[in-house]
N, C-alpha and C positions, 0 to 999 in steps of 0.2 A: 899258380898264375890265374888271373881273373881276366875274362874277356868282357869288354864293355861294348854293348850294342846300342846304337842310337838310330832311330828311324824317324825321318822327317816327312811331313806331309808334302806331296808333290803338286798340290793345287797352287795356282798362281796367287801370290801375295799371302800365303799362309805360312806361319812360322812355328806351327805346333810340332812337337816332337815327343816321342816316347823313348824310354831307355829301359834296359833290363834291371837296373837297380840291384845287381848282384844275383838275379834269379836266372832264368833260362837264357841261353844264347841262341835259341831257336827263333828266327825271325818270324816265321809263320805263326808260331805259338804266341809271341808277343802281340802281333797284329790282332789275332782272335781275342786275346784277353782284353785288349783295349777297344774292341769293336770297330777297328779300322777295316778298310776294304782294299783289296788288291785291284789294280786295273785289270779288268776281265780279258784284255787282249794281250797282256804281258805281265810278268811278275816283277818287272823293273820299277813300277810306280805304285805308290801306296797313298791312300787318302784317309784323313782323319774322319771321325764320326760327325764333325761339324761341316766339313766340305762335301762329303759323299752325297748327301741328299740333293745338293745343288748340281752335282756332276752326273749322277746316275742316268739322267735322261739322255745324255750323250752316248751312253753305252747300251741302251735298251735293245737295240737290234743285234748286239753282240753278246748279250747275256745268255 
């Protein structure tokens, strides 16, 4: 059995996504491989490396 993992950027109007392409099913590992960032207040939201620079100022007091 193969597990498919797809992670979508949670930034508004962003449609980027990454998937495991048959590699790891570890979400955190996939995020690190693609240089995406977790929301520092919760692990529920993820941001692509294109959106994160625009959003990180919103989290500066929480990092």
